[in-house]
C-alpha positions in Angstrom: 134.1 80.1 46.3 136.7 77.2 46.5 139.0 76.6 43.4 140.0 73.0 43.4 143.0 73.4 41.1 144.4 76.3 43.4 143.9 74.2 46.6 145.7 71.2 44.9 148.6 73.3 43.7 150.4 72.3 47.0 148.8 68.9 47.2 152.1 67.3 48.2 152.6 69.5 51.4 148.9 69.6 52.1 148.4 65.9 52.0 151.1 65.2 54.5 149.1 65.9 57.5 146.6 63.7 56.4 148.8 60.7 56.1 150.1 61.2 59.5 146.7 61.5 60.9 145.6 58.2 59.4 148.6 56.4 60.7 147.2 56.8 64.1 143.8 55.3 63.5 143.8 51.7 64.7 140.7 50.6 63.0 140.9 47.1 61.2 137.5 46.2 59.6 135.4 49.2 59.6 131.8 49.0 58.1 131.5 52.7 57.1 134.4 55.1 56.7 133.5 58.8 56.3 135.6 61.6 54.7 133.9 64.5 56.4 134.8 67.6 54.3 136.3 65.4 51.4 137.4 68.8 49.4 138.5 67.6 46.0 138.7 64.0 46.8 142.2 63.8 46.8 142.4 61.8 50.1 139.4 59.8 49.7 141.0 57.0 47.7 143.3 56.5 50.7 140.4 55.4 52.8 139.1 53.0 50.1 142.6 51.5 49.7 143.1 50.8 53.5 139.7 49.7 54.1 138.6 48.2 50.8 135.4 46.3 52.3 134.1 49.4 54.0 131.4 51.6 52.6 133.2 55.0 52.1 130.9 58.1 52.7 132.5 61.6 51.3 130.8 65.1 51.8 131.7 68.5 51.3 130.0 71.9 51.5 131.4 73.2 48.3 129.9 72.7 45.2 133.2 73.2 43.3 135.0 70.7 45.3 132.1 68.2 45.1 132.2 68.5 41.4 136.1 68.0 41.3 135.8 65.0 43.4 133.0 63.2 41.4 135.2 63.9 38.2 137.8 61.8 40.0 135.2 59.0 40.3 134.2 59.7 44.0 130.7 59.3 45.0 130.9 62.7 46.8 127.7 64.3 48.3 127.0 68.3 48.8 126.2 68.6 52.7 127.1 71.0 55.2 129.4 69.7 58.0 127.0 71.1 60.8 124.3 69.0 59.3 126.1 65.6 59.5 125.2 63.0 62.0 127.1 59.7 62.3 125.3 56.6 60.9 124.9 53.8 63.1 127.9 52.0 61.3 130.4 54.9 61.1 133.2 53.1 62.4 135.6 55.5 61.2 135.4 59.4 60.5 138.3 61.5 59.2 138.0 65.2 59.1 140.9 66.6 57.6 141.6 70.8 57.6 137.9 71.5 57.8 136.7 72.3 61.3 138.8 75.6 61.7 136.1 77.0 59.2 133.3 76.0 61.9 133.1 78.1 64.8 131.0 75.9 67.0 133.0 72.8 66.1 133.9 71.9 69.6 129.9 71.7 70.3 129.7 69.6 67.1 132.4 67.2 68.6 130.6 66.9 71.6 127.4 65.8 69.7 129.2 63.4 67.4 131.7 61.6 69.5 129.2 60.1 71.9 126.9 59.2 69.0 129.7 56.9 67.3 129.2 53.1 67.6 131.5 51.3 70.2 134.9 50.7 68.8 134.7 53.8 66.4 137.3 56.2 65.6 137.2 59.9 64.9 140.3 61.7 63.4 140.8 65.2 62.6 143.5 67.8 62.2 143.4 71.7 61.7 145.8 74.3 61.0 147.3 76.0 63.9 149.3 78.6 62.1 147.1 81.6 62.7 149.7 83.5 64.8 152.1 82.9 62.1 153.6 85.8 59.9 151.4 85.0 57.1 148.2 85.5 59.0 149.6 88.5 60.9 150.1 90.2 57.5 146.7 89.3 56.5 145.2 90.6 59.8 147.1 93.9 59.4 146.1 94.4 55.7 142.4 94.0 56.2 142.4 96.3 59.2 143.6 99.2 57.1 141.2 101.8 56.3 141.0 101.2 52.5 139.5 97.7 52.7 135.8 96.9 53.9 135.2 96.1 57.7 133.8 92.9 56.9 136.8 91.4 55.2 138.2 90.9 59.0 135.0 88.7 59.7 136.1 86.5 56.9 139.4 85.3 58.4 140.1 82.5 60.8 141.5 84.0 64.1 143.9 82.4 66.5 141.2 81.3 68.8 139.2 79.5 65.8 141.0 76.3 67.1 142.2 74.9 70.4 145.7 73.8 71.3 146.1 70.0 71.2 145.7 69.9 74.9 142.2 71.7 74.5 140.9 69.3 72.1 142.4 66.4 74.6 140.4 67.8 77.4 137.2 68.2 75.5 137.4 64.7 74.0 138.6 63.2 77.4 135.5 64.6 79.1 133.1 62.7 77.0 134.9 59.3 78.2 136.6 58.4 75.1 140.3 57.7 74.6 142.4 60.5 72.8 145.6 61.0 71.2 146.3 64.8 70.5 149.4 66.3 69.3 150.8 69.2 67.2 153.3 69.2 64.4 155.0 72.1 62.6 156.0 71.2 59.0 158.7 73.3 57.3 157.6 73.2 53.9 160.1 74.1 51.1 158.1 76.0 48.4 159.2 77.0 44.9 158.2 79.7 42.7 157.5 83.3 42.7 155.4 84.5 45.8 154.9 80.8 47.0 153.3 81.8 50.2 150.8 84.2 48.4 150.0 81.1 46.2 149.6 78.7 49.2 147.3 81.1 50.9 145.3 81.8 47.5 144.0 78.1 47.9 142.6 78.5 51.5 142.7 81.7 53.7 142.4 84.0 50.8 139.4 82.4 49.1 136.9 84.3 51.2 138.7 87.5 50.5 138.6 87.1 46.8 135.0 86.1 46.8 134.3 89.6 48.6 136.0 91.7 46.6 135.8 92.8 42.6 138.3 91.7 40.3 140.2 95.1 40.4 140.2 95.3 44.2 141.3 91.7 44.8 144.2 92.2 42.3 145.0 95.5 44.4 144.8 93.4 47.6 147.3 90.6 46.4 149.8 93.3 45.2 149.7 94.7 48.6 150.0 91.5 50.5 152.7 89.9 48.3 155.6 92.2 49.5 154.8 91.7 53.2 154.8 87.8 52.6 158.0 88.1 50.8 159.6 89.9 53.8 158.2 87.4 56.4 159.2 84.6 54.3 162.3 85.5 52.3 163.4 83.4 49.3 166.8 81.5 49.4 169.5 82.0 47.0 168.3 78.7 45.3 164.9 80.2 44.6 163.1 78.2 47.3 161.1 79.6 50.3 160.9 78.0 53.7 157.3 77.9 55.0 156.8 76.8 58.6 153.1 75.3 59.1 151.8 74.3 62.4 149.0 71.7 62.6 146.8 70.3 65.5 145.9 66.8 65.5 143.7 64.8 67.6 142.3 61.0 67.3 139.5 59.8 69.5 138.3 56.1 70.2 135.1 55.1 71.6 135.6 51.9 73.6 
């Protein structure tokens, strides 16, 4: 279902939150560093460069993404995040833009974090833009009678992630130190229908997989003008695209 090339089309913008997330991880000499949900592996090398002595573990649930990561020389493994358990030496775990797809991820965090070794760090970020005009346009379109009812179930809803305070509470209740925050990035996108192309690498992937080619092209054609209205193009041909992200870094003393 996932297309690494489409996802990486906006790599410069998509990678920035991961850099900001890693900047808040204070580990010095971790034994094992985990890229949990590594995608195409574009961020995994950052972990190897920062902690060259550590064993780097990279997993993803998408066969397409794992193949793309392996093509870049990364020893990525196919695995569902729900099945992951921290090894005894997992001193750093990074989970970048993954948990929004897992409805039970708070329960998983409650299981994972106490199982980390003392001195371990767990850092994650999730999109927080599910109430933004782009997603409202998606929700409105899939709710129209011409589209199958099950399409609505394929989209992340606003309640699929917590606010930063919600994650802070959930982590602090486990007795871990927590640093949680939110950032809205204002991306300057270029090209025709750039917000549609952005969504094509993430939120629209399940929709595309559920429709035949003809209906998928109709869906795109109906969504495009709504997004152009919500995110008008500037005179210089660029488009401002605000994107909220939610971050949390947990430290087990």
